[in-house]
N, C-alpha and C positions, 0 to 999 in steps of 0.2 A: 230564692232560687229563680232563675230566669225562666220565663214562660217558653213552652215548647213551640216549635214551628208547626203550626196546624192550619193556618189560613194565610192569605196574602195581605191581609189588612194590618196596618200598623208596623210594617217592617221598616228597618232603617233605610234612609234614602240612598245609601251606598249599595243596596241590593238591586240587581236587575231582575225584573219580574216577567212572567209569561205574558206574551202580547196577544192573548186570546181569552175567551171566557171559559174557564174550566167547568163552569156549571152546565155548559152546553155539550160537553164531551160525552161520547158514548164509546164503549169498548169495541175495538176492531182488531187489536193485537194481543196475543198472549205470549209473554216472554218467559222462557225457562232459564233460570240462573241469573238473578238480579244482583250480581256482584258489582264491584267497583267499576269494572271495565264497561259493563252495560250502562251504568249510571253516568259514565264520563263520555260515552260515545253514542250508542243507539238512542237512548232517551233524549239527549240534547238535540240530535239531528231531527228527531220526531217533534220535539218542542218547536224547533225553528220552522219545520214544514207546516205545522198547525198555525203558526203565526202568519205564514204567507198565504196559505190556501184553505186552512180549516179541514173539515171532514171528520167522519166518525172513526177516528184513529187513536182513541184513548187506549192506554196500555194497562192490561192486567199482568202481574208478574207472579211467578211461582217458583219457590225454592223446592228442589227435590230432596234436600237433606236438612241443613241447619235452618233454624227459624229466626235468628237474630235480625237479619236485614229485613225480612218480611214483616216481623213484628214492629220494628222501628218505622217502616214505611206506613203501615196501617195506623200506628199511633199518630202519625203526622199527616194523615189523609193523602198519602202518596207524595207529599212535597219533600224536597231535599235540596241542599245547597251544593252546587259545583263551584269549587274554587279553581280559578285559572291563574297559575303562578308563572311569573318570569322575573327577571332581575329588575324590571321596572316597578313591580308591585303585584298585588293580588286583587283579582276581580271576583266578586261573589254573584253567581247567577242562580236564582231559584228555578228549578226545573219542575214542570207541571203536568206532563201527560199521564202519569201513573194514577190509576183510579182505585186499584185494589191489589192486595198481595195475598197469595195463597201459600200454604205449607203442605206439601204433598203427603208427608208422613202423618200429619194430623187428620187430613181429610182427602184421601186419594179419590174417593167417589166424586167429591166436589170438583177436583181438577179434571176428571174425566168428563163431567158435565160441561165444563167450560170448553173442552176440546171439541165437543160435538155441537156446541151452540153455533148456528149459522152466522151470528154476528161476528164471530172470530174468524177473520179471513187470512191472517198471517200468524203462524206460530214460529217465533224466532228463538234462538238459543245461543247462550254463551255459557257452556258447561265445562269447559276445558277439554283438552284432547283425550284424557284418560276416561272420561265419562261415556265416550262413544262405544266402548267395548269392541274396538277393532283389533283383529289379529294382524299385526304389521307384516307378517310373513305372507299371508294370503290376500290381505285387503278386505276380507269378509269378516263376519262376526267371530269374535273370540268366544268360543263356547265355554271356556273356563272362567270368563269374566263373571263375577258374582251376580250383577244385575241381569246380564244376558241369560245366564242359566236359570235364574229365578223366574224371569219373565217368560221364557220359553216353556217352563213347567206350569206356569199359571198365567196365561196371556191376558185374561180378563181382569187381573188385579196387578197391574205393572208397578214397578218401582224405579226402573231405569228409563233414560230418555228415549231410547229406541222403542222400548215396550209401550211407553205412553203414546208416542206418535202413531204407532201401528194400531193400537187399540182405538185411539181417537178417530183415525181415518176409517177403521172398520165400522165404527158406530155411525159415522156419516154415510158411508156407503149403504148400510142397512136401512137407514131412514131416508135415503134419497136426498141427502143434504150435500151441496157442492163441497169439494175438499178445501181445506185451508192450504196455504203455501208454507211449507217448512223452510225457514231461512236461517242457515247456519252463519254465525258471526265468529266462530272460533278460528284459532290460528292454525289451520290445516290447509295444505295445498288442495285446490279443487274441492273446497269444503262442501259445496252443494252436491257434487258428484259422489263424494265419500258418504255423505248422509243418505243419498238416494240408494247407493249400493247396499248399505247396512239395513235400511228400511226394507228394501226388496228382499234381501236375504232372510230377514226375520219373517216377513209376510209369507214367503215361499214355504217356510218351515211350518207355519201354523195354518195357512189358508191360501192355497195357490190361486184361486179366483180373485182373492183380494189383491194379491201381488200383481196380477194382470191389470186390475182396475187402477191401482196406484200408478203403474207404469204408463198407462194410457191417459190419465187425468191429472196427475199431480206434478207440478213443476218443482224443481229443487234448485233455485238459483244459487250460484256461488257469489261470495263476497270477499273483498279485501278490506280489512279495517286497521286503522293505525292511529293510536294516540297513547302516549306513555302515561300510565296511571299507577302511581305508587300506592301502597296500602295506606289507609287513613291512620293518622296518629292523634295523640291528644292535641297536638298543635293544629291539626285539621279542624277538630271540633271547636277549639278555642277561637280560631280565626273566623269560622263560620258564625259563631255566636256574636263576635265583635262586629262583623260586617252586616249581619242581618238583624241583630237585636233579639234573636231567638235561639234557644238551645236546639241543636240538630244532631241527633245520633245516627243519621244516615248520610251525613256530609261526606263528600269525597273531594280529592284534589287532582289536578291534571295540568298538562302543559297547554300553551296556546295552539299548537299545531293539531290539526285533526284532518283525517282523510278517510273517505269511504267510497269504494268502487263496488258497484252492484250490477250483476247480470239482470237485465230488465225483463224478467219472465215470471209473471205472477198470475195465479188462477183467477183472482177476483179483486183486482185493484191493489193500490198501495198508496201510502202518503206521498206528498209532493217532496220527496227527499232530494230530488234533483234541484228544486228551487231553494233548498237549504244548503246546497253546496256539494251534495253527493254526485259522483260521476256514474251515470247509467250507461252501461256498455253491453255489447253482445258477447264479449269474452273477457273474463277477469284474469285469466291465467298469467299473462305477462306481468300484471301489476302485483299479484299475490306472490309470484316467484321472486320478483324484485324485493319485496318487503321481507319475505321469509329469509332470503339469502343475505341481503345487505344489512337490513336493520336487525332482524332477530338473530341471525348468525353472529354478527358482531356483538350484539347484546349478550348472548350466551358466552362468547369468548371472554368478554370483559367481566362477566359475572363470576365465572369459575376462577379465572386468574385473580380477580379482585377479592373474592371471598377467602380463598386460601392464603392470599397475601395480606389479609387483615384490613381490607377496605370495606366499610359498611355500605357506602352508597356508590352508585355508578359515577356520580359527579366527582367523588373523591378519586376514583380510578383514573378519571380523565385528567386529574392534576398531575399524574405520573406521565411525563412526556413520552417515555418509551412505550407505555401501554396505549396512550392515545394514538401514537404513530402506528402501532401494531393494528389497532382497530381500523384506521384509515387504510392501511395496506390490505387488511382482510376484505374490506368493502370493495376495493378495486379488484382483488382476486375473485370475489363473488360476482362482480359485474362482468368479468370475462366469461362466465358461464351462462349469461343471459342473452336472449335475443333482444332487439330494439324494443323499447317500451313506448307506445304512442304518447307524445306530449311530455316525455321525461328525458332530461339530460342526466345521465347517470353520474357524471362527475359532480354536477351541482347537487344531486341527491345525496351523494356521499358527504359533501361538505355540510349540507344541511343536517344530516344525521349527527355528525361530529358536534355541531353546535347544540343540537337538542340533548345529546348525552351529557354535555358539559353544563347545561342549564343549572345554575346554583340554586334556583328556587325549587327544584324538583328533587325530593329525597327518595329515590328509587333504590331499594335495598338489593344488594347483590344476592343475598340469601333468598329473597323472593323470586328473583329471575332464575336462580339456579335450580329451583324445585322442578320435579317431573322431567328430569333430563332425558330419560329413556323414551319419553313421549315426544320430546322436542327435537332431539338430535337428528333423526332421519331427514326431515324436510329442511332443517336449518343448515346442517353441516355435512351429513354423510352422503346425501344424494349429489349435491354440487361437488363434493370432494371426488366422488367417483367419476363425474363428468370431466373434472379438471385433469385427473390422472389419465383418462382416456384420450385427452387432447395433448398429452405430453407435458402438462404443467406439473411441477413438483408438489403442488398442494401443501406447501409448507405451513401456511397459516391454519389450514385445517388440521394438520398434525398437532400444532400447538394447542388448538381448541380441544381436540379429543384428548390429548395428554392432560390438559387442565381439568377436563371432566373426570378423567380416571383418577387424578389426584384428589379431586373433591369426593369421588365415590369411595375412597378409603374411609371417609367418615371420621377423620381424626386430624386435629391441628398438629403442627410441628411440636408443640409443647405437650402433646399427649391428650389434650382435652377432646372429648368426643362430641359430635354433633349429629343430629338426625338428618338423613338424606332427603326426606320428604319426596320420595319417589315410589310409584306403585310397584316397582321391581326391586325395592331396597333389600328384601329378604334374599332374593336370588343373587344379587350383587355381593352381599355379605358372605353368603355360602361359598361363592366362587373364590373369594380372596382370603378366607378365614385362616387357612393353614399353609400359606405359601410365603416365601421370602418377600420382604418389602423392598423389592427392586423394580425398576422400570420394566425390565424384560419380563419378569414373572407376573407382575400385576397386569400389564397390557396383554400378555398372552392369555391370561385367564379371562379378562373382560372381553376380549375379542370373540370368545366362545359363547357369550350371552345369547341365547337363542333368539333369532329373528331381528336382532338389532343391527349388526354390521353386515353390509352386503359383501358378497364374495369378491367384488371388484376391489374392495379395500383390504380385506383379510388376506387375499391372494397376492397382494402387491408387496413383495418382500422389502423393497427399499422404503416404502412409505410406512409400513408397520415398524420397521427398525427406527425410522425417524420418530415415530410416536414413542417408542420405548426409550429412546435416548432423551427426548424432551421430558418424559415422565420421570426419568431418573434424576434429572436436574431439579425438578419440582419436589421430588421426595427429599432430596438432600437439602434444599433451601427454598421454602415457600415463596420468599420475597425476592429471590434472585431475578434481576431483570434479564429475561431470557434472550431477548431477540431484538 
C-alpha cells in the first residue's frame, strides 16, 4: 500500500510544494467548514501569501458536523493535494498552511478555547448558505432553525456557526482580548453584512451590552470568491497519488481560474492575500453581484435543465448547443441588471464563463450544483428577475430557470424514478405538491406560495408567472425537449 501524504519529503518531482518553512508557522486563522471549496480557494491563497511575505497565519480548521475531512487532514499533518485541471493536463500542488483540524461535535469546549485564543485573529467560514440560520423574509435570525433555537436556549454550549461566533466574541470581551475578524466566504450577497446582522441579532437576544461591543469593535468584511470546485472522486485520489507518490484522502480538484475580492477591513491584521492575487477593495458589492447573477445564476439554470435532461456534468450540458446558447443569453440578461464593475468587461466575463463551464477536465455534477435551491435562488435568480421586470424586461431566461427548478423540485424523473432534492425545505416542497395535478399551472401556483421564497414583484406579475407555468408544462411533458 502506498504511504500516506504526511510530510513534504520524498514526494514525486511532479508535485509543487509550499515555498515556506511549515515548521515556523503559528496559528493565526481559524476556519469553520473545511470542505472542498475552502481547500481549493482560501487555503491556496493563504499558501501563496505565506510564500511571498510569511507571517503567523497558519490555519486551524474546524468541522461543525462531519468528521471525515478533519480526520483525514489530521492524519496527514494538515497537508493535502490540490489538482488543477484543464485540457492541457493536471498540475498537483501540495497545500501547506493547515496546522490542525478540530471536530466540534467531539470537543466543543476545545473549539471555544481556540475562538478565545488571542493568537487567532481571523475566523473565516465556508459553511454554505443554510448554516447561517437566516430568515429570508426578514433578513434576521430564523428562530425555527434548529441550531439557532438550540443556541439561544443554551448560549454557552453552542452547536451552530452564529452561536459559536457570539460565544467566542463574548469570552474575548470578558477577558479583555481583542476581537477576531469574522470573514465570510460563502456565496451570499453582502456576506459580511449578512453575518454581522445575524451575529448582532443573536447577541441582542442574549446579551445587549455584548451586542454594542461587537458593533463598535468587530469588522465583518464582505468577500467575493470564485473557483469552480467539483466534488472529489476516486479519480481525484488516484491522480493525486500518481502525481505526488503518496496516498491523499483529502485531495481536491479544481479549475485554473481563481478570483477573490475582499473588503479590506480587519481588526488585527491579515495575510498578504493581495500579494497572492486577491483584490483588496473598499466595496465588494459590484463584484459579488456580478458573480452571483452571471456565473451562479447561469450555473443553476444549467444544473436544473441538465439534471432533469439526463446530463451528469455541466461540461456535458455545454455540449448541447441550445443549452450553451441559453446560458450565454442568460448571462447577458443578468448583465443588464448590473451597474458597471470596476476593471471588468462584462461581455468578456460572459465569454470567459462559457469557456470555464465547457472545460472538459472539470467534472462538476449537475446534481451537486442543484442542491439547496431554496437557499440559492433568491440572490442568483429571483432578485435580478424582479429588477429586470421592473425595467420592462420580459425576464424570459429567469422564467426558464425557475421552471427548471420547479421541474426538479417534483423529485421524479420522467421514467418515474425518484431522487432526493437535497434541500433544507424539501419537506415543505413535497407537502405543497403532493396532492395536486402534475401540470405546469398547478405545480407553479403551489410552489409560488412557498413562504418567504418568491418576492411579490414576481408572484404578482401575471404575465411572468404564466410564462413560468407554460415552460414548466413543457418540461413536465418532455424533460429533454430543447425549450428555447
